[in-house]
C-alpha positions as a Markdown table, in Angstrom:
| # | Residue | x | y | z |
|---|---|---|---|---|
| 1 | Met | 2.0 | -14.5 | 30.4 |
| 2 | Asp | -0.3 | -16.1 | 27.8 |
| 3 | Pro | 0.3 | -15.7 | 24.1 |
| 4 | Tyr | -1.8 | -13.3 | 22.3 |
| 5 | Thr | -4.3 | -14.4 | 19.6 |
| 6 | Ile | -4.3 | -13.1 | 16.1 |
| 7 | Gly | -7.4 | -11.1 | 16.9 |
| 8 | Glu | -5.8 | -9.4 | 19.9 |
| 9 | Leu | -2.7 | -8.6 | 18.0 |
| 10 | Ser | -4.6 | -7.1 | 15.1 |
| 11 | Ile | -6.8 | -4.9 | 17.5 |
| 12 | Gly | -3.5 | -3.5 | 19.0 |
| 13 | Ile | -1.7 | -2.8 | 15.6 |
| 14 | Val | -4.9 | -1.1 | 14.3 |
| 15 | Ser | -5.1 | 1.0 | 17.4 |
| 16 | Ile | -1.4 | 2.1 | 17.1 |
| 17 | Ile | -1.8 | 2.9 | 13.5 |
| 18 | Gly | -5.0 | 4.8 | 14.0 |
| 19 | Ala | -3.2 | 6.9 | 16.9 |
| 20 | Ile | -0.3 | 7.7 | 14.5 |
| 21 | Gly | -2.7 | 8.5 | 11.7 |
| 22 | Gly | -4.5 | 10.9 | 13.9 |
| 23 | Cys | -1.3 | 12.6 | 15.0 |
| 24 | Cys | -0.4 | 12.9 | 11.1 |
| 25 | Leu | -3.8 | 14.4 | 10.4 |
| 26 | Ile | -3.3 | 17.1 | 13.2 |
| 27 | Met | 0.0 | 18.0 | 11.8 |
| 28 | Phe | -0.9 | 18.2 | 8.1 |
| 29 | Lys | -4.2 | 19.9 | 8.6 |
| 30 | Ser | -3.3 | 22.7 | 11.3 |
| 31 | Lys | -2.7 | 26.2 | 10.3 |
| 32 | Cys | -0.7 | 26.9 | 13.3 |
| 33 | Leu | 2.8 | 28.1 | 13.2 |
| 34 | Ser | 4.1 | 25.6 | 16.0 |
| 35 | Leu | 2.6 | 22.4 | 17.0 |
| 36 | Arg | 3.4 | 20.3 | 20.2 |
| 37 | Leu | 2.1 | 16.8 | 20.4 |
| 38 | Cys | 2.6 | 14.1 | 23.1 |
| 39 | Trp | 3.3 | 16.5 | 25.7 |
| 40 | Gly | 6.2 | 18.2 | 23.9 |
| 41 | Cys | 7.7 | 15.0 | 22.7 |
| 42 | Ile | 7.0 | 16.1 | 19.1 |
| 43 | Asp | 7.6 | 19.9 | 18.6 |
| 44 | Leu | 7.1 | 21.3 | 15.1 |
| 45 | Glu | 7.9 | 24.8 | 13.6 |
| 46 | Arg | 6.2 | 25.4 | 10.3 |
| 47 | Asp | 7.1 | 28.2 | 7.6 |
| 48 | Lys | 3.7 | 29.2 | 6.5 |
| 49 | Lys | 5.0 | 31.6 | 3.9 |
| 50 | Ala | 6.9 | 28.8 | 2.1 |
| 51 | Ile | 3.6 | 26.5 | 2.2 |
| 52 | Gln | 1.6 | 29.3 | 0.9 |
| 53 | Met | 4.0 | 30.0 | -1.9 |
| 54 | Glu | 3.9 | 26.2 | -2.9 |
| 55 | Val | 0.2 | 26.0 | -2.9 |
| 56 | Glu | 0.1 | 29.2 | -5.2 |
| 57 | Lys | 2.5 | 27.7 | -7.6 |
| 58 | Asp | 0.4 | 24.7 | -7.8 |
| 59 | Val | -2.7 | 26.6 | -8.4 |
| 60 | Glu | -1.1 | 28.7 | -11.1 |
| 61 | Glu | 0.3 | 25.5 | -12.8 |
| 62 | Thr | -3.2 | 23.9 | -12.8 |
| 63 | Asp | -4.7 | 27.0 | -14.2 |
| 64 | Glu | -2.1 | 27.2 | -17.0 |
| 65 | Gly | -2.9 | 23.7 | -18.0 |
| 66 | Met | -6.7 | 24.4 | -18.7 |
């Protein structure tokens, strides 16, 4: 097996980081109660009420600061 060049390694690393970033984007922007990624390897259950309460709290604090 030949050693990889720095260009080949950088393309591989950027591809992996991009795939992880895409999964994180799906997880954080989704409004679903449960998410399954990678054919069930990553299974998330979200508490939307707690998230909504946190968002409302942040909005109230922002409004009070103005």
